[in-house]
C-alpha positions in Angstrom: 75.3 -38.4 41.8 76.3 -36.7 38.6 73.5 -34.2 39.0 74.8 -33.2 42.4 78.3 -32.8 41.0 76.9 -30.5 38.3 75.1 -28.4 41.0 78.3 -28.0 42.9 80.2 -27.0 39.8 77.6 -24.3 39.0 77.6 -23.1 42.6 81.3 -23.0 43.3 83.2 -22.6 40.1 83.9 -19.2 38.5 82.1 -18.7 35.3 85.2 -18.7 33.2 86.2 -22.2 34.4 82.7 -23.8 34.4 82.8 -25.3 30.9 86.2 -26.9 31.6 85.1 -28.4 34.9 81.8 -29.7 33.5 83.7 -31.4 30.6 86.1 -33.0 33.0 83.3 -34.3 35.2 81.5 -35.7 32.1 84.5 -37.5 30.9 85.2 -38.9 34.4 81.7 -40.2 34.9 81.4 -41.6 31.3 84.7 -43.5 31.2 84.1 -47.1 30.2 80.4 -46.6 29.4 78.9 -47.6 26.0 78.8 -44.5 23.8 81.3 -42.5 25.9 83.5 -41.6 22.9 80.7 -40.0 20.9 79.5 -38.3 24.1 82.9 -36.9 24.8 83.1 -35.5 21.2 79.7 -33.9 21.6 80.5 -32.1 24.8 83.8 -30.9 23.6 81.9 -29.1 20.8 79.6 -27.3 23.2 80.6 -24.0 24.8 77.5 -23.4 27.0 77.6 -24.9 30.5 73.8 -25.5 30.5 74.0 -27.3 27.1 76.8 -29.5 28.4 74.8 -30.3 31.5 71.6 -31.0 29.5 73.5 -33.3 27.1 75.1 -35.1 30.0 71.8 -35.6 31.8 70.4 -37.1 28.5 73.4 -39.4 28.1 73.4 -40.7 31.7 69.6 -41.1 31.7 69.8 -43.2 28.5 72.5 -45.4 30.1 70.4 -45.9 33.2 67.3 -46.7 31.1 69.3 -49.2 29.0 70.6 -50.9 32.1 67.1 -51.2 33.6 65.7 -52.7 30.4 69.0 -54.6 29.5 69.0 -53.0 26.0 72.2 -52.7 24.0 73.3 -49.4 22.3 
């Protein structure tokens, strides 16, 4: 679902607002997840929309992998 949200942001958000909208989406989706605070700090340091999306994809993929294998952070 997050990937689709990122696609929509890239398709419909003006370039000057894209970073802000991606950061907002990341924070919303990560709320309450393990590692969310560190993730939020990382994305706030990034200024490239593609880098934000890549970091987010890595974060959420790691969360999904841990849930499937029941690992702890």
